[in-house]
C-alpha positions in Angstrom: -10.6 30.1 -6.5 -11.5 26.4 -6.3 -14.5 25.1 -4.5 -15.6 22.0 -2.7 -19.3 21.8 -2.6 -22.1 19.7 -1.3 -25.3 19.5 -3.4 -28.6 17.8 -2.3 -30.7 16.0 -4.8 -34.3 17.2 -4.7 -35.3 13.8 -5.9 -33.6 11.3 -3.5 -32.5 13.7 -0.9 -29.1 12.4 -1.1 -25.7 14.5 -0.8 -23.2 14.8 -3.5 -19.5 16.1 -2.9 -17.4 17.6 -5.7 -14.9 20.2 -6.5 -14.6 22.8 -9.3 -13.0 26.2 -10.1 -16.4 27.6 -11.3 -19.4 26.9 -8.8 -22.3 28.4 -10.6 -21.2 26.6 -13.9 -20.9 23.3 -12.3 -24.3 23.4 -10.4 -25.9 24.1 -13.7 -24.1 21.3 -15.3 -25.4 18.9 -12.5 -29.0 20.2 -13.0 -28.7 19.9 -16.7 -27.7 16.2 -16.3 -24.3 16.7 -17.8 -22.6 14.7 -14.9 -22.7 11.1 -15.5 -22.8 10.2 -11.6 -25.6 12.7 -10.9 -27.6 12.7 -14.3 -30.4 10.4 -12.8 -30.8 12.1 -9.7 -33.0 15.1 -10.6 -32.3 18.8 -9.7 -30.0 19.7 -7.0 -29.5 22.6 -4.6 -26.4 23.9 -3.0 -26.1 23.4 0.7 -22.5 24.1 1.3 -19.3 25.0 0.0 -15.8 25.8 0.9 -13.3 28.0 -1.0 -9.5 27.4 -1.7 -6.8 29.3 -3.5 -4.9 26.1 -4.1 -6.4 23.4 -6.4 -4.4 20.8 -4.3 -6.1 22.1 -1.2 -9.5 21.7 -2.7 -8.9 18.2 -4.1 -7.4 17.1 -0.9 -10.4 18.3 1.0 -12.9 16.7 -1.6 -11.1 13.4 -0.9 -11.1 13.7 2.7 -14.9 14.2 2.7 -15.4 11.2 0.4 -13.1 8.7 2.0 -13.4 9.4 5.8 -16.6 8.9 7.6 -15.6 11.1 10.4 -14.9 14.0 8.2 -18.1 13.6 6.4 -20.1 13.1 9.7 -18.5 16.2 11.1 -19.5 18.2 8.1 -23.2 16.9 8.2 -23.4 17.9 12.0 -22.0 21.5 11.0 -24.6 21.8 8.2 -27.6 19.9 10.0 -30.1 22.7 9.7 -29.2 23.4 6.0 -29.8 19.8 5.0 -33.2 19.9 6.4 -34.4 23.2 4.6 -36.1 22.9 1.2 
């Protein structure tokens, strides 16, 4: 399985979108500062994920969320309450 995930930084409250084939390991890597783009943003919590059987489907969805404001905005509306929880 492949996963598109949304993490929320506990430090700056901003979101990070990524994809992986091992969600648990990837979150640990973010929280251990092993990802260059998130290393300075503190601990992260998982707020949302989608699973795919195809890697291509997962990467397409990740790109869609990162490149298109409308897709990102719709996702934020869908998970509004999750974004405001601790």
